[in-house]
C-alpha positions as CSV (number, residue, x, y, z in Angstrom):
1,M,-50.5,-9.8,47.7
2,N,-48.5,-6.8,46.5
3,L,-51.3,-4.9,44.9
4,S,-51.1,-2.0,47.3
5,A,-47.4,-1.4,46.9
6,N,-47.4,-2.0,43.1
7,L,-50.4,0.3,42.5
8,K,-48.7,3.0,44.5
9,K,-45.4,2.6,42.6
10,I,-46.9,2.4,39.2
11,R,-49.1,5.5,39.8
12,K,-46.1,7.6,40.8
13,E,-44.1,6.3,37.9
14,N,-46.8,7.5,35.5
15,N,-47.0,10.9,37.4
16,L,-50.6,10.4,38.3
17,S,-52.3,11.6,41.5
18,Q,-55.0,9.5,43.3
19,E,-57.6,11.8,41.9
20,D,-56.2,11.4,38.3
21,L,-56.1,7.6,38.6
22,A,-59.7,7.6,40.1
23,E,-61.0,9.6,37.2
24,K,-59.4,7.3,34.6
25,I,-60.8,4.2,36.3
26,G,-64.2,5.7,37.1
27,V,-64.1,5.5,40.9
28,S,-63.7,7.9,43.9
29,R,-60.3,9.1,45.2
30,Q,-61.2,7.4,48.6
31,S,-61.4,4.0,46.7
32,V,-57.9,4.4,45.3
33,S,-56.6,5.5,48.7
34,K,-58.1,2.3,50.2
35,W,-56.5,0.1,47.4
36,E,-53.0,1.6,48.1
37,S,-53.3,1.3,51.9
38,G,-54.5,-2.4,51.6
39,Q,-57.9,-1.7,53.3
40,A,-59.8,-2.8,50.2
41,Y,-59.3,-4.5,46.8
42,P,-60.7,-3.4,43.4
43,E,-63.4,-5.4,41.7
44,M,-62.5,-7.6,38.8
45,D,-63.6,-5.1,36.1
46,K,-61.6,-2.4,37.8
47,M,-58.6,-4.7,38.0
48,V,-58.9,-5.4,34.3
49,Q,-59.0,-1.5,33.6
50,L,-55.9,-1.1,35.8
51,C,-54.0,-3.8,33.8
52,N,-55.1,-2.2,30.5
53,L,-54.1,1.3,31.6
54,F,-50.6,0.4,32.8
55,K,-50.1,-2.5,30.2
56,L,-49.7,-5.3,32.8
57,N,-51.2,-8.6,33.4
58,I,-53.1,-9.5,36.6
59,D,-50.5,-11.8,37.9
60,D,-47.8,-9.1,37.7
61,L,-50.0,-6.6,39.3
62,L,-51.0,-8.9,42.2
63,N,-48.1,-11.2,42.9
64,Q,-44.9,-9.8,41.3
65,D,-42.6,-6.9,42.2
66,I,-43.6,-4.3,39.7
67,E,-40.1,-2.7,39.6
68,E,-38.5,-6.0,38.6
69,V,-41.2,-6.5,36.0
70,N,-40.5,-3.0,34.6
71,N,-36.7,-3.7,34.6
72,T,-37.1,-7.0,32.7
73,K,-39.4,-5.4,30.1
74,Q,-36.9,-2.4,29.8
75,A,-34.0,-4.9,29.2
76,K,-36.0,-6.7,26.5
77,N,-37.0,-3.4,24.9
78,N,-33.3,-2.3,25.0
79,I,-32.1,-5.5,23.3
80,N,-34.8,-5.3,20.7
81,K,-34.0,-1.6,20.1
82,F,-30.3,-2.4,19.8
83,I,-31.0,-5.0,17.2
84,D,-33.4,-2.8,15.3
85,D,-31.0,0.2,15.4
86,F,-28.2,-2.0,14.1
87,L,-30.3,-3.4,11.3
88,N,-31.5,0.1,10.4
89,Y,-27.9,1.4,10.4
90,A,-26.8,-1.3,8.1
91,T,-29.8,-1.0,5.8
92,N,-29.4,2.8,5.5
93,T,-25.7,2.4,4.9
94,I,-26.2,0.0,2.0
95,D,-29.0,2.0,0.5
96,M,-27.1,5.2,0.7
97,F,-23.9,3.7,-0.8
98,S,-25.7,1.9,-3.6
99,S,-27.6,5.2,-4.5
100,M,-24.5,7.4,-4.6
101,K,-22.7,8.4,-7.8
102,F,-19.3,7.0,-8.6
103,K,-17.4,10.2,-7.6
104,N,-19.3,10.4,-4.3
105,K,-18.5,6.7,-3.6
106,L,-14.8,7.3,-4.3
107,K,-14.9,10.4,-2.1
108,F,-16.6,8.4,0.7
109,I,-14.0,5.6,0.6
110,F,-11.2,8.2,0.6
111,E,-12.6,10.0,3.6
112,Q,-13.0,6.7,5.6
113,C,-9.4,5.8,4.7
114,I,-8.2,9.2,5.9
115,I,-10.1,9.1,9.2
116,I,-8.9,5.5,9.9
117,S,-5.3,6.5,9.1
118,I,-5.5,9.6,11.4
119,L,-7.0,7.5,14.2
120,T,-4.3,4.8,13.8
121,I,-1.5,7.3,13.9
122,L,-3.1,9.0,16.9
123,F,-3.5,5.8,18.8
124,L,0.1,4.7,18.0
125,I,1.5,8.0,19.3
126,I,-0.6,7.8,22.5
127,G,0.6,4.2,23.0
128,E,4.2,5.2,22.6
129,I,3.8,8.0,25.1
130,I,2.0,5.7,27.7
131,E,4.7,3.0,27.2
132,Y,7.4,5.7,27.7
133,I,5.7,6.8,31.0
134,L,4.9,3.3,32.3
135,G,8.3,1.7,31.4
136,P,10.3,3.4,34.1
137,L,7.6,2.7,36.8
138,F,8.0,-1.2,36.3
139,S,11.7,-1.2,35.6
140,F,12.4,-2.4,39.1
141,A,10.5,-5.7,38.3
142,P,12.4,-8.7,36.9
143,D,12.6,-9.0,33.2
144,K,10.0,-11.7,32.9
145,I,7.5,-10.0,35.0
146,Y,8.2,-6.7,33.2
147,Y,7.6,-8.3,29.8
148,V,4.4,-9.9,31.1
149,I,3.0,-6.6,32.4
150,M,3.9,-4.7,29.2
151,S,2.4,-7.5,27.1
152,I,-0.9,-7.3,29.1
153,F,-0.9,-3.5,28.8
154,K,-0.3,-3.6,25.1
155,S,-3.1,-6.2,24.6
156,L,-5.6,-4.2,26.7
157,Y,-4.6,-1.0,25.0
158,G,-5.0,-2.6,21.6
159,V,-8.4,-3.9,22.4
160,I,-9.5,-0.5,23.8
161,C,-8.1,1.3,20.8
162,M,-9.9,-1.0,18.4
163,I,-13.2,-0.6,20.1
164,L,-12.9,3.1,20.5
165,G,-11.7,3.4,16.8
166,V,-14.8,1.4,15.6
167,I,-17.1,3.6,17.7
168,L,-15.5,6.8,16.5
169,V,-15.5,5.7,12.8
170,L,-19.1,4.7,12.9
171,H,-20.1,7.8,14.8
172,I,-18.2,10.1,12.3
173,F,-19.7,8.2,9.5
174,K,-23.3,8.6,11.0
175,T,-22.7,12.2,11.6
176,R,-21.0,12.9,8.3
177,Y,-23.3,10.9,6.1
178,L,-26.3,9.1,7.4
179,D,-27.6,12.1,9.3
180,Y,-27.5,14.3,6.3
181,Y,-28.3,12.1,3.4
182,E,-31.7,10.9,2.3
183,I,-33.0,8.6,-0.4
184,I,-35.9,10.0,-2.2
185,K,-38.1,7.7,-4.2
186,E,-40.1,9.1,-7.0
187,D,-43.1,7.2,-8.2
188,T,-43.1,7.3,-12.0
189,A,-45.8,4.7,-12.5
190,D,-48.6,5.7,-14.8
191,N,-52.1,5.7,-13.4
192,I,-53.5,2.3,-13.8
193,F,-57.1,3.3,-14.1
194,D,-58.3,6.2,-16.1
195,E,-61.6,8.1,-15.6
196,T,-62.6,7.2,-19.0
197,T,-62.0,3.4,-18.5
198,S,-65.1,1.3,-18.9
199,E,-66.4,-0.9,-16.1
200,K,-65.6,-4.0,-18.0
201,E,-62.0,-2.8,-18.7
202,T,-61.7,-1.8,-15.0
203,N,-62.6,-5.3,-13.8
204,Y,-60.2,-6.9,-16.3
205,K,-57.4,-4.6,-15.0
206,K,-58.0,-5.4,-11.4
207,D,-57.2,-9.1,-12.1
208,K,-53.7,-8.0,-13.2
209,I,-50.8,-7.2,-11.0
210,Y,-49.0,-3.8,-11.7
211,L,-45.5,-3.1,-10.5
212,D,-44.8,0.5,-9.7
213,K,-41.5,1.9,-11.2
214,K,-39.7,4.0,-8.7
215,K,-36.6,6.2,-9.2
216,E,-34.2,6.5,-6.3
217,K,-31.9,9.4,-5.9
218,I,-29.7,10.6,-3.0
219,I,-29.7,14.2,-1.8
220,I,-28.0,16.0,1.0
221,R,-30.0,18.0,3.4
222,D,-27.4,20.2,4.9
223,P,-24.3,20.3,2.7
224,K,-22.5,23.2,4.4
225,H,-22.8,21.7,7.9
226,S,-21.7,18.1,6.8
227,E,-18.6,19.1,4.8
228,Y,-15.1,19.2,6.2
229,R,-12.8,21.5,4.4
230,F,-9.6,19.7,5.2
231,I,-11.1,16.3,3.9
232,N,-12.5,18.0,0.8
233,T,-9.1,19.6,0.1
234,L,-7.3,16.3,0.6
235,F,-9.9,14.6,-1.6
236,K,-9.4,17.2,-4.3
237,I,-5.6,16.7,-4.2
238,F,-6.1,12.9,-4.3
239,L,-8.6,13.2,-7.3
240,F,-6.2,15.5,-9.1
241,I,-3.4,13.0,-8.8
242,V,-5.6,10.1,-10.0
243,K,-6.9,12.2,-12.9
244,S,-3.3,13.3,-13.7
245,F,-2.3,9.6,-13.8
246,G,-5.4,8.8,-15.9
247,L,-4.3,11.7,-18.3
248,F,-0.8,10.2,-18.6
249,I,-2.3,6.8,-19.4
250,G,-4.6,8.5,-21.9
251,V,-1.6,10.1,-23.7
252,I,0.0,6.6,-23.9
253,F,-3.2,5.2,-25.5
254,C,-3.4,8.1,-27.9
255,L,0.1,7.3,-29.1
256,L,-0.9,3.7,-29.4
257,L,-3.9,4.7,-31.5
258,I,-1.6,6.6,-33.8
259,G,0.6,3.5,-34.0
260,F,-2.4,1.2,-34.9
261,V,-3.6,3.6,-37.6
262,F,0.0,3.7,-39.0
263,G,0.1,0.0,-38.8
264,I,-3.1,-0.3,-40.9
265,V,-1.5,2.0,-43.6
266,L,1.7,-0.2,-43.5
267,S,-0.2,-3.4,-43.7
268,F,-1.1,-2.6,-47.3
269,L,2.5,-3.1,-48.3
270,F,2.0,-6.8,-47.6
271,I,-1.3,-7.1,-49.5
272,K,0.1,-9.9,-51.6
273,T,0.2,-12.2,-48.6
274,G,-3.6,-12.6,-48.9
275,I,-5.1,-14.2,-45.8
276,L,-2.2,-12.9,-43.6
277,F,-2.9,-9.4,-44.7
278,V,-6.7,-9.6,-44.1
279,G,-6.1,-11.1,-40.6
280,T,-3.5,-8.5,-39.7
281,L,-5.9,-5.7,-40.8
282,I,-8.8,-7.2,-38.8
283,I,-6.6,-7.4,-35.6
284,L,-5.5,-3.7,-36.0
285,I,-9.0,-2.7,-36.4
286,S,-10.1,-4.5,-33.3
287,C,-7.1,-2.9,-31.4
288,I,-8.3,0.5,-32.5
289,I,-11.8,-0.2,-31.1
290,V,-10.4,-1.3,-27.8
291,N,-8.2,1.7,-27.7
292,Y,-11.2,3.9,-28.4
293,V,-13.2,2.3,-25.5
294,I,-10.3,2.9,-23.1
295,L,-9.8,6.5,-24.1
296,K,-13.6,7.1,-23.8
297,I,-13.6,5.7,-20.2
298,L,-10.6,7.8,-19.3
299,Y,-12.2,10.9,-20.9
300,D,-15.4,10.4,-19.0
301,F,-13.5,10.0,-15.7
302,I,-11.2,12.9,-16.1
303,F,-13.8,15.4,-17.4
304,E,-16.8,13.9,-15.5
305,H,-18.7,13.2,-18.7
306,K,-21.5,10.7,-18.9
307,S,-21.7,8.2,-21.6
308,K,-23.7,5.0,-22.4
309,K,-21.9,2.2,-20.6
310,L,-23.8,-0.4,-22.5
311,R,-22.6,0.8,-25.9
312,L,-19.0,0.8,-24.6
313,A,-19.3,-2.7,-23.3
314,L,-20.8,-3.9,-26.7
315,C,-18.0,-2.2,-28.5
316,F,-15.4,-4.0,-26.3
317,F,-16.9,-7.4,-26.7
318,L,-17.3,-6.9,-30.5
319,S,-13.6,-5.9,-30.7
320,L,-12.7,-9.2,-28.9
321,I,-14.7,-11.2,-31.4
322,I,-13.1,-9.4,-34.4
323,C,-9.6,-9.9,-32.9
324,G,-10.2,-13.6,-32.5
325,I,-11.3,-13.8,-36.2
326,G,-8.1,-12.0,-37.1
327,I,-5.9,-14.2,-35.1
328,G,-7.4,-17.2,-36.8
329,L,-6.7,-15.8,-40.2
330,V,-3.2,-14.9,-39.4
331,S,-2.6,-18.4,-38.1
332,I,-3.9,-19.8,-41.4
333,G,-1.7,-17.5,-43.4
334,I,1.5,-18.2,-41.5
335,T,1.2,-21.9,-42.3
336,K,1.8,-21.0,-46.0
337,F,5.2,-19.4,-45.3
338,N,8.6,-21.0,-45.8
339,I,11.7,-20.6,-43.7
340,V,14.7,-19.7,-45.8
341,S,18.3,-19.6,-44.5
342,F,19.8,-17.0,-46.8
343,G,17.3,-15.9,-49.4
344,E,18.4,-14.1,-52.5
345,N,21.0,-12.0,-50.7
346,I,23.6,-14.8,-50.1
347,K,27.3,-14.0,-50.4
348,T,30.2,-16.4,-50.2
349,E,33.8,-15.8,-48.9
350,E,36.7,-18.2,-49.3
351,K,40.0,-18.4,-47.4
352,I,42.9,-20.7,-47.9
353,I,44.9,-21.6,-44.6
354,K,48.2,-23.5,-44.6
355,M,48.0,-26.6,-42.6
356,S,50.1,-26.8,-39.4
357,D,50.4,-29.3,-36.6
358,N,48.7,-26.9,-34.0
359,L,46.0,-25.3,-36.2
360,I,42.8,-24.6,-34.5
361,L,39.5,-23.3,-36.0
362,T,36.8,-22.0,-33.7
363,N,33.4,-20.3,-34.2
364,H,31.9,-18.4,-31.4
365,Y,28.3,-18.3,-32.9
366,G,27.8,-21.9,-34.2
367,N,29.4,-25.1,-35.3
368,I,31.9,-25.7,-38.1
369,E,31.1,-28.3,-40.8
370,Y,34.2,-30.4,-41.8
371,I,34.2,-31.9,-45.3
372,E,36.8,-34.3,-46.6
373,S,38.4,-33.4,-49.9
374,E,41.6,-33.8,-51.9
375,D,43.1,-30.5,-50.6
376,N,46.5,-30.5,-48.8
377,D,45.9,-27.1,-47.3
378,V,42.7,-26.0,-45.4
379,R,40.0,-24.3,-47.5
380,V,37.4,-22.4,-45.5
381,I,34.2,-21.3,-47.3
382,I,31.8,-18.9,-45.4
383,R,28.3,-18.3,-46.5
384,S,26.3,-15.3,-45.1
385,T,23.9,-12.6,-46.1
386,K,24.8,-9.2,-47.3
387,Y,23.9,-7.8,-43.8
388,N,26.7,-9.7,-42.1
389,E,30.5,-9.2,-42.1
390,I,32.7,-12.2,-41.2
391,K,35.9,-11.4,-39.3
392,Y,38.5,-13.6,-37.7
393,D,41.4,-13.3,-35.2
394,I,44.6,-15.2,-35.3
395,N,46.4,-16.1,-32.1
396,D,49.0,-18.9,-32.1
397,N,47.5,-20.6,-35.0
398,V,44.0,-20.3,-33.4
399,Y,41.6,-18.9,-36.0
400,S,38.5,-17.5,-34.2
401,F,35.6,-16.5,-36.6
402,Y,33.2,-13.6,-35.6
403,V,30.1,-12.2,-37.2
404,N,29.5,-8.4,-37.2
405,Y,26.3,-6.9,-38.5
406,K,27.1,-4.7,-41.4
407,E,25.6,-1.2,-41.7
408,T,23.2,-1.1,-44.7
409,D,20.7,1.3,-46.1
410,I,17.5,1.1,-44.0
411,L,15.3,1.6,-47.0
412,D,17.1,-1.1,-48.9
413,T,16.6,-3.5,-45.9
414,L,12.9,-2.6,-45.6
415,R,12.5,-3.3,-49.4
416,D,14.1,-6.7,-49.0
417,I,11.9,-7.6,-45.9
418,I,8.7,-6.5,-47.7
419,N,9.7,-8.5,-50.9
420,D,10.5,-11.6,-48.9
421,I,7.2,-11.4,-46.9
422,N,5.2,-10.9,-50.0
423,N,6.9,-13.9,-51.5
424,K,5.8,-15.9,-48.3
425,K,9.3,-16.4,-47.1
426,I,10.8,-16.0,-43.6
427,V,14.5,-15.2,-44.1
428,L,17.0,-15.5,-41.3
429,Y,19.0,-12.4,-42.2
430,D,21.7,-13.0,-39.4
431,N,22.3,-16.6,-40.5
432,F,25.7,-17.9,-41.8
433,D,27.6,-21.2,-42.0
434,I,31.3,-22.2,-42.1
435,K,32.6,-25.2,-44.1
436,V,36.1,-26.5,-43.9
437,Y,37.6,-28.6,-46.8
438,S,40.7,-30.6,-46.5
439,N,42.1,-34.2,-46.5
440,K,41.2,-36.7,-43.8
441,T,44.5,-36.5,-42.0
442,N,44.3,-32.7,-41.7
443,L,40.7,-32.8,-40.6
444,N,41.4,-35.3,-37.9
445,K,44.4,-33.2,-36.7
446,I,42.3,-30.0,-36.6
447,T,39.4,-31.6,-34.6
448,A,41.9,-33.3,-32.2
449,N,43.6,-29.9,-31.7
450,L,40.2,-28.3,-31.0
451,D,39.3,-30.9,-28.5
452,E,42.6,-30.5,-26.7
453,H,42.1,-26.7,-26.7
454,Y,38.7,-26.9,-25.0
455,K,40.1,-29.3,-22.4
456,N,42.9,-26.9,-21.7
457,Q,40.4,-24.1,-21.4
458,E,38.3,-26.2,-18.9
459,N,41.4,-27.1,-16.9
460,E,42.3,-23.5,-16.7
461,N,38.9,-22.6,-15.5
462,Y,39.0,-25.3,-12.9
463,E,42.4,-24.1,-11.7
464,K,41.1,-20.6,-11.5
465,E,38.1,-21.6,-9.4
466,I,40.3,-23.8,-7.1
467,N,42.7,-20.9,-6.5
468,E,39.7,-18.7,-5.7
469,L,38.3,-21.2,-3.2
470,L,41.8,-21.6,-1.6
471,E,42.0,-17.8,-1.2
472,E,38.6,-17.7,0.5
473,I,39.6,-20.6,2.8
474,E,42.8,-18.7,3.7
475,T,40.8,-15.5,4.4
476,C,38.4,-17.5,6.7
477,Q,41.3,-19.0,8.6
478,E,42.8,-15.6,9.2
479,D,39.4,-14.2,10.3
480,N,39.0,-17.3,12.7
481,T,42.5,-16.7,14.1
482,K,41.7,-13.0,14.8
483,L,38.4,-13.9,16.4
484,Q,40.1,-16.4,18.7
485,D,42.7,-13.8,19.7
486,E,39.9,-11.3,20.5
487,I,38.1,-13.9,22.7
488,Y,41.3,-14.7,24.5
489,E,42.0,-10.9,25.2
490,Y,38.3,-10.5,26.3
491,N,38.7,-13.4,28.8
492,E,42.0,-12.0,30.1
493,N,40.5,-8.6,30.7
494,T,37.3,-9.8,32.4
495,G,39.1,-12.5,34.5
496,L,36.9,-15.4,33.0
């Protein structure tokens, strides 16, 4: 039995003398001395007292090595403590982050990114220095062995940096935040029972379950000690940049708001369109509401103002519903519009061209309509709006027609557009057509000349492309010849 040795070890581990142990058990010092020397054994009731005192069982005290038993218990306690500490760390982190204000959350994320970036740059610099030092030491080795050694070094260094980086980030986070932040819960529940409550009401209330309402807020115990000035300065610069960008976006939305209000005023010019006018007005109003919500969010962020988020969310969703209604009304209104080629501002130009065997008529913006008539010459009639000006070039009996937009009075143009929309017309203001009148023989000759002209143009394009390809082939051949000469000279100089 190991009782004597175990008893002596466990007594010394607990810093007890034989007299102290004897006093706790209720025996004499000589009895304890005899137990430790193996001259005698304690009675069963004293054995139980020893086990209770040192938190052991009888089998461990009598038969096992007490040092191994303590080591096993210590290992189990360490594992349990590690798991408990990890879970507490995660729980405290989640509780702290969820209770922080938006600005503090943004600051926290920014600080972690700064710390991780600094550690990454530091590890990369140290890695380059170590590689610069170790490189010459293994330069004598063959290339394959050298690359294997450096690969192993880089892998080990990467693992070490990753582990060390995680430890440093977690430690800095714990020191910077968890050690200095507390979550305070304030109980705001009303007293369930009042002194004036009758016994009958009290028994009735006891049968019910009351949930206490608690408020949680996060405080910092030692703000001066936990703040890092350089991080706060960087965060202020970062926050200033973000707010400046938000201010720029806010200016854009302010201009959009002015534009939407101006659009509402202009929409009354098209009041005769009926449903289309109502739908457009509703869409513009919904856009103003969305614009207001965005400006309010930007204002609260830039000037750190609090507002009711539920109200803003309701306004946003209400604007979406209104916008959907407006789009539906606009869709209904558009179906009542007619597409008109020229409208009321049509103008006609006529040109007589003498027929020749090589006459060609081309239009760069559309097709030409050929109409058979009794005319011996060629009569060209061009229809367009007053906003267009038709011009043509003559080159070797090739008449090419062009369309130029004519400068007109802006107010006059706006009046025409408003009038056409109110009359539920969609006018193609840049539209025009060309009609050619002549006898059948002339028309056949003109179309044949046009086909021949296009074929000649295609042939010219093909010849141009072929010449370009031949030039590229010739250039490649010259480069190939130069490369072969250089290879020959290199072989001559090196003796290969």
